[in-house]
Structure formats: C-alpha cells, structure tokens
C-alpha positions as CSV (number, residue, x, y, z in Angstrom):
1,M,-61.2,-153.3,-36.5
2,P,-60.7,-149.6,-35.7
3,D,-63.8,-147.8,-34.6
4,T,-63.6,-145.4,-37.5
5,L,-64.2,-148.4,-39.9
6,R,-67.0,-150.0,-38.0
7,G,-70.5,-150.1,-39.6
8,K,-69.2,-149.7,-43.1
9,G,-69.6,-153.4,-44.2
10,I,-65.9,-154.0,-44.3
11,G,-65.9,-157.0,-42.0
12,R,-68.8,-158.6,-43.8
13,A,-67.1,-158.1,-47.1
14,L,-63.9,-159.8,-45.8
15,V,-65.9,-162.8,-44.6
16,E,-67.8,-163.0,-47.9
17,Q,-64.6,-162.9,-49.8
18,A,-63.2,-165.7,-47.6
19,V,-66.3,-167.8,-48.4
20,E,-65.9,-167.2,-52.1
21,D,-62.2,-168.0,-52.0
22,A,-62.9,-171.2,-50.0
23,R,-65.5,-172.3,-52.5
24,R,-63.2,-171.6,-55.5
25,L,-60.2,-173.4,-53.9
26,G,-62.2,-176.3,-52.3
27,H,-61.2,-175.2,-48.7
28,R,-63.2,-175.3,-45.5
29,I,-63.6,-172.5,-42.9
30,V,-63.5,-172.7,-39.1
31,P,-64.9,-169.3,-38.0
32,L,-62.9,-168.6,-34.8
33,C,-63.5,-164.9,-34.8
34,L,-66.8,-164.0,-33.1
35,F,-67.7,-161.6,-35.8
36,A,-67.1,-164.1,-38.5
37,R,-69.1,-166.7,-36.6
38,S,-72.0,-164.4,-36.2
39,Q,-72.0,-163.6,-39.9
40,F,-72.1,-167.4,-40.7
41,Q,-75.0,-167.8,-38.3
42,Q,-76.9,-165.1,-40.2
43,V,-76.2,-166.4,-43.7
44,P,-77.1,-170.1,-44.2
45,Q,-76.0,-169.9,-47.8
46,W,-72.4,-169.9,-46.6
47,W,-72.7,-173.0,-44.5
48,D,-71.5,-175.2,-47.3
49,V,-67.9,-174.1,-46.6
50,L,-68.0,-174.6,-42.8
51,E,-65.6,-177.3,-41.4
52,Q,-67.6,-180.3,-40.3
53,F,-67.1,-179.9,-36.5
54,T,-68.6,-176.4,-36.6
55,N,-71.9,-177.9,-37.7
56,Q,-72.9,-178.3,-34.0
57,W,-72.9,-174.6,-33.2
58,R,-74.7,-174.0,-36.5
59,K,-77.5,-176.3,-35.5
60,D,-77.7,-174.9,-31.9
61,S,-77.7,-171.4,-33.2
62,C,-80.5,-169.1,-32.2
63,C,-80.7,-168.1,-35.8
64,Q,-81.7,-171.6,-36.9
65,S,-85.4,-170.8,-36.3
66,K,-85.4,-167.7,-38.6
C-alpha cells in the first residue's frame, strides 16, 4: 500500500470485506499477507473463515492470551 494511504483503515477494511465475502459465499481464507495475518490474530471473530491448516498459527499466536 502506498505510504500516503497508510493509517487510514483501508487495509483493515479490505480484510474485513474479504471475511464478509467468504462467509456469504462459504469460502475459507488463507492469510498469506503479513498484514492480513496480523489482522486475523487481532480479531478472533474472524477465525471461523480461516482455512483449517492456519489454525496452528492462530493457537500459537501471542494474541491468544489477550
């Protein structure tokens, strides 16, 4: 993302829309992008759309204890 757009919530909005689309369509998400992965680690309510093999990093996440 260009520096001029950083900090405006655009990245989070994109991830959130992807989660909503995945739920609506019955799809699963594999967050390969480090930003998307960090967003998933911060929002447990999105974990229902994560692809099964990504559950390990979710469980090992530092955010799990929060």
